[in-house]
N, CA, C and O atoms as a GROMACS GRO file, in nm:
protein
  276
    1MET      N    1  17.366  11.567  27.145
    1MET     CA    2  17.342  11.558  27.289
    1MET      C    3  17.352  11.412  27.333
    1MET      O    4  17.303  11.322  27.265
    2ALA      N    5  17.417  11.392  27.445
    2ALA     CA    6  17.433  11.256  27.498
    2ALA      C    7  17.299  11.204  27.548
    2ALA      O    8  17.209  11.281  27.582
    3GLY      N    9  17.287  11.070  27.551
    3GLY     CA   10  17.166  11.007  27.602
    3GLY      C   11  17.150  11.031  27.750
    3GLY      O   12  17.242  11.077  27.818
    4LYS      N   13  17.033  10.998  27.799
    4LYS     CA   14  17.006  11.013  27.941
    4LYS      C   15  17.098  10.921  28.021
    4LYS      O   16  17.126  10.808  27.980
    5ARG      N   17  17.144  10.972  28.135
    5ARG     CA   18  17.224  10.888  28.224
    5ARG      C   19  17.130  10.795  28.299
    5ARG      O   20  17.020  10.833  28.337
    6LYS      N   21  17.176  10.674  28.318
    6LYS     CA   22  17.100  10.571  28.390
    6LYS      C   23  17.170  10.540  28.521
    6LYS      O   24  17.289  10.568  28.537
    7VAL      N   25  17.096  10.482  28.614
    7VAL     CA   26  17.151  10.444  28.743
    7VAL      C   27  17.086  10.316  28.791
    7VAL      O   28  16.969  10.290  28.763
    8ILE      N   29  17.163  10.236  28.863
    8ILE     CA   30  17.110  10.119  28.934
    8ILE      C   31  17.178  10.118  29.069
    8ILE      O   32  17.297  10.148  29.080
    9ASP      N   33  17.102  10.084  29.173
    9ASP     CA   34  17.150  10.090  29.309
    9ASP      C   35  17.116   9.960  29.380
    9ASP      O   36  16.998   9.926  29.394
   10CYS      N   37  17.217   9.887  29.425
   10CYS     CA   38  17.195   9.758  29.491
   10CYS      C   39  17.111   9.771  29.617
   10CYS      O   40  17.046   9.675  29.658
   11ARG      N   41  17.112   9.887  29.680
   11ARG     CA   42  17.032   9.905  29.802
   11ARG      C   43  16.883   9.888  29.776
   11ARG      O   44  16.806   9.864  29.869
   12ASN      N   45  16.841   9.900  29.650
   12ASN     CA   46  16.699   9.887  29.614
   12ASN      C   47  16.656   9.743  29.590
   12ASN      O   48  16.538   9.718  29.563
   13PHE      N   49  16.749   9.647  29.600
   13PHE     CA   50  16.717   9.509  29.569
   13PHE      C   51  16.766   9.418  29.682
   13PHE      O   52  16.879   9.433  29.729
   14PRO      N   53  16.682   9.326  29.726
   14PRO     CA   54  16.724   9.238  29.835
   14PRO      C   55  16.837   9.144  29.791
   14PRO      O   56  16.839   9.095  29.678
   15SER      N   57  16.929   9.120  29.883
   15SER     CA   58  17.036   9.024  29.857
   15SER      C   59  17.084   8.968  29.990
   15SER      O   60  17.050   9.019  30.097
   16GLU      N   61  17.163   8.863  29.981
   16GLU     CA   62  17.215   8.799  30.101
   16GLU      C   63  17.322   8.884  30.170
   16GLU      O   64  17.346   8.868  30.289
   17ILE      N   65  17.384   8.973  30.094
   17ILE     CA   66  17.483   9.063  30.153
   17ILE      C   67  17.424   9.203  30.152
   17ILE      O   68  17.338   9.235  30.070
   18THR      N   69  17.470   9.284  30.243
   18THR     CA   70  17.425   9.424  30.246
   18THR      C   71  17.513   9.501  30.150
   18THR      O   72  17.620   9.548  30.187
   19CYS      N   73  17.467   9.515  30.027
   19CYS     CA   74  17.545   9.578  29.921
   19CYS      C   75  17.496   9.721  29.902
   19CYS      O   76  17.376   9.746  29.894
   20THR      N   77  17.590   9.814  29.894
   20THR     CA   78  17.555   9.955  29.880
   20THR      C   79  17.607  10.015  29.750
   20THR      O   80  17.614  10.138  29.737
   21VAL      N   81  17.643   9.932  29.655
   21VAL     CA   82  17.698   9.979  29.528
   21VAL      C   83  17.590  10.047  29.444
   21VAL      O   84  17.478   9.997  29.431
   22ALA      N   85  17.624  10.162  29.388
   22ALA     CA   86  17.540  10.231  29.291
   22ALA      C   87  17.626  10.260  29.168
   22ALA      O   88  17.742  10.299  29.181
   23ILE      N   89  17.568  10.242  29.051
   23ILE     CA   90  17.639  10.262  28.925
   23ILE      C   91  17.559  10.359  28.840
   23ILE      O   92  17.438  10.345  28.828
   24SER      N   93  17.627  10.457  28.780
   24SER     CA   94  17.558  10.549  28.689
   24SER      C   95  17.644  10.575  28.567
   24SER      O   96  17.767  10.566  28.572
   25GLY      N   97  17.578  10.608  28.458
   25GLY     CA   98  17.645  10.635  28.331
   25GLY      C   99  17.548  10.613  28.217
   25GLY      O  100  17.427  10.619  28.236
   26THR      N  101  17.601  10.588  28.099
   26THR     CA  102  17.512  10.559  27.987
   26THR      C  103  17.446  10.423  28.011
   26THR      O  104  17.495  10.345  28.093
   27GLU      N  105  17.338  10.395  27.941
   27GLU     CA  106  17.268  10.269  27.960
   27GLU      C  107  17.361  10.149  27.940
   27GLU      O  108  17.359  10.057  28.021
   28GLU      N  109  17.440  10.150  27.836
   28GLU     CA  110  17.528  10.036  27.808
   28GLU      C  111  17.639  10.025  27.912
   28GLU      O  112  17.676   9.914  27.951
   29GLU      N  113  17.695  10.138  27.956
   29GLU     CA  114  17.798  10.134  28.060
   29GLU      C  115  17.743  10.075  28.189
   29GLU      O  116  17.805   9.987  28.250
   30VAL      N  117  17.626  10.122  28.230
   30VAL     CA  118  17.566  10.075  28.354
   30VAL      C  119  17.530   9.927  28.341
   30VAL      O  120  17.553   9.850  28.434
   31LEU      N  121  17.473   9.889  28.230
   31LEU     CA  122  17.436   9.750  28.209
   31LEU      C  123  17.558   9.659  28.218
   31LEU      O  124  17.555   9.558  28.288
   32ASP      N  125  17.665   9.694  28.148
   32ASP     CA  126  17.785   9.610  28.148
   32ASP      C  127  17.844   9.599  28.289
   32ASP      O  128  17.880   9.489  28.333
   33LEU      N  129  17.854   9.711  28.360
   33LEU     CA  130  17.911   9.708  28.495
   33LEU      C  131  17.819   9.637  28.594
   33LEU      O  132  17.866   9.567  28.683
   34ALA      N  133  17.688   9.656  28.579
   34ALA     CA  134  17.594   9.590  28.670
   34ALA      C  135  17.596   9.439  28.650
   34ALA      O  136  17.587   9.364  28.747
   35VAL      N  137  17.609   9.393  28.526
   35VAL     CA  138  17.620   9.249  28.501
   35VAL      C  139  17.750   9.196  28.561
   35VAL      O  140  17.750   9.091  28.625
   36LEU      N  141  17.858   9.268  28.542
   36LEU     CA  142  17.986   9.227  28.600
   36LEU      C  143  17.974   9.219  28.753
   36LEU      O  144  18.021   9.123  28.814
   37HIS      N  145  17.913   9.318  28.813
   37HIS     CA  146  17.893   9.321  28.958
   37HIS      C  147  17.805   9.204  29.003
   37HIS      O  148  17.837   9.135  29.100
   38ALA      N  149  17.695   9.182  28.933
   38ALA     CA  150  17.602   9.074  28.970
   38ALA      C  151  17.669   8.937  28.962
   38ALA      O  152  17.640   8.849  29.043
   39THR      N  153  17.759   8.918  28.866
   39THR     CA  154  17.824   8.788  28.851
   39THR      C  155  17.938   8.770  28.950
   39THR      O  156  17.953   8.663  29.009
   40THR      N  157  18.020   8.872  28.968
   40THR     CA  158  18.138   8.857  29.052
   40THR      C  159  18.108   8.871  29.201
   40THR      O  160  18.171   8.805  29.283
   41VAL      N  161  18.013   8.956  29.237
   41VAL     CA  162  17.984   8.980  29.378
   41VAL      C  163  17.866   8.898  29.428
   41VAL      O  164  17.870   8.842  29.538
   42HIS      N  165  17.761   8.890  29.346
   42HIS     CA  166  17.638   8.825  29.390
   42HIS      C  167  17.624   8.681  29.339
   42HIS      O  168  17.529   8.612  29.377
   43GLY      N  169  17.716   8.636  29.254
   43GLY     CA  170  17.718   8.496  29.212
   43GLY      C  171  17.617   8.458  29.105
   43GLY      O  172  17.592   8.340  29.084
   44HIS      N  173  17.559   8.556  29.036
   44HIS     CA  174  17.465   8.526  28.928
   44HIS      C  175  17.542   8.480  28.804
   44HIS      O  176  17.659   8.512  28.787
   45GLU      N  177  17.474   8.404  28.719
   45GLU     CA  178  17.532   8.360  28.592
   45GLU      C  179  17.504   8.465  28.486
   45GLU      O  180  17.392   8.516  28.477
   46ASN      N  181  17.605   8.497  28.405
   46ASN     CA  182  17.590   8.595  28.299
   46ASN      C  183  17.512   8.533  28.184
   46ASN      O  184  17.567   8.459  28.103
   47THR      N  185  17.383   8.563  28.178
   47THR     CA  186  17.296   8.510  28.073
   47THR      C  187  17.222   8.626  28.007
   47THR      O  188  17.215   8.735  28.064
   48PRO      N  189  17.168   8.603  27.889
   48PRO     CA  190  17.086   8.707  27.827
   48PRO      C  191  16.967   8.747  27.916
   48PRO      O  192  16.926   8.863  27.918
   49GLN      N  193  16.913   8.650  27.990
   49GLN     CA  194  16.800   8.680  28.080
   49GLN      C  195  16.843   8.774  28.192
   49GLN      O  196  16.768   8.864  28.229
   50LEU      N  197  16.963   8.752  28.247
   50LEU     CA  198  17.013   8.841  28.352
   50LEU      C  199  17.030   8.982  28.296
   50LEU      O  200  16.991   9.079  28.361
   51ARG      N  201  17.088   8.993  28.177
   51ARG     CA  202  17.108   9.125  28.116
   51ARG      C  203  16.975   9.197  28.097
   51ARG      O  204  16.965   9.317  28.124
   52GLU      N  205  16.874   9.127  28.051
   52GLU     CA  206  16.744   9.190  28.029
   52GLU      C  207  16.677   9.227  28.161
   52GLU      O  208  16.612   9.331  28.172
   53GLN      N  209  16.694   9.142  28.263
   53GLN     CA  210  16.638   9.172  28.394
   53GLN      C  211  16.703   9.299  28.450
   53GLN      O  212  16.634   9.388  28.501
   54ILE      N  213  16.834   9.306  28.441
   54ILE     CA  214  16.904   9.425  28.490
   54ILE      C  215  16.865   9.547  28.408
   54ILE      O  216  16.842   9.654  28.464
   55ARG      N  217  16.857   9.534  28.277
   55ARG     CA  218  16.818   9.646  28.192
   55ARG      C  219  16.681   9.701  28.235
   55ARG      O  220  16.660   9.822  28.234
   56SER      N  221  16.590   9.612  28.273
   56SER     CA  222  16.456   9.657  28.314
   56SER      C  223  16.458   9.730  28.449
   56SER      O  224  16.362   9.800  28.482
   57MET      N  225  16.563   9.715  28.525
   57MET     CA  226  16.574   9.779  28.657
   57MET      C  227  16.643   9.915  28.652
   57MET      O  228  16.645   9.987  28.752
   58LEU      N  229  16.700   9.951  28.537
   58LEU     CA  230  16.769  10.079  28.527
   58LEU      C  231  16.670  10.194  28.538
   58LEU      O  232  16.559  10.187  28.486
   59LYS      N  233  16.712  10.299  28.605
   59LYS     CA  234  16.630  10.419  28.622
   59LYS      C  235  16.702  10.538  28.560
   59LYS      O  236  16.824  10.539  28.550
   60ASP      N  237  16.625  10.638  28.518
   60ASP     CA  238  16.686  10.762  28.474
   60ASP      C  239  16.747  10.831  28.595
   60ASP      O  240  16.682  10.845  28.699
   61GLU      N  241  16.871  10.874  28.582
   61GLU     CA  242  16.941  10.936  28.694
   61GLU      C  243  16.868  11.062  28.742
   61GLU      O  244  16.860  11.086  28.862
   62ALA      N  245  16.817  11.142  28.650
   62ALA     CA  246  16.748  11.265  28.688
   62ALA      C  247  16.624  11.235  28.774
   62ALA      O  248  16.595  11.310  28.867
   63GLU      N  249  16.553  11.127  28.744
   63GLU     CA  250  16.434  11.090  28.822
   63GLU      C  251  16.473  11.048  28.963
   63GLU      O  252  16.404  11.083  29.059
   64THR      N  253  16.580  10.974  28.978
   64THR     CA  254  16.620  10.929  29.110
   64THR      C  255  16.670  11.045  29.193
   64THR      O  256  16.650  11.048  29.314
   65ARG      N  257  16.736  11.141  29.129
   65ARG     CA  258  16.780  11.260  29.200
   65ARG      C  259  16.662  11.342  29.249
   65ARG      O  260  16.662  11.390  29.362
   66ALA      N  261  16.561  11.356  29.164
   66ALA     CA  262  16.442  11.433  29.201
   66ALA      C  263  16.367  11.365  29.316
   66ALA      O  264  16.311  11.434  29.402
   67ALA      N  265  16.365  11.233  29.318
   67ALA     CA  266  16.294  11.160  29.424
   67ALA      C  267  16.363  11.176  29.559
   67ALA      O  268  16.298  11.173  29.663
   68ARG      N  269  16.496  11.195  29.557
   68ARG     CA  270  16.570  11.213  29.683
   68ARG      C  271  16.560  11.355  29.735
   68ARG      O  272  16.579  11.378  29.855
   69ALA      N  273  16.529  11.450  29.649
   69ALA     CA  274  16.526  11.592  29.689
   69ALA      C  275  16.407  11.624  29.776
   69ALA      O  276  16.391  11.739  29.818
   0.00000   0.00000   0.00000
């Protein structure tokens, strides 16, 4: 069985731009894409600290779906 799907949504975090990007997939897929997004769009530096900060913000996709229902 595949691992739980994770999600991160820029709308949940304040930024200087109004960003509406949401990413879902496996934890590693979401983490890699979220780091890429944070560096290329939001201007953050790709550091181990950024990766850990983003990892701590990931949510289980099923939980976020249930919260919207």
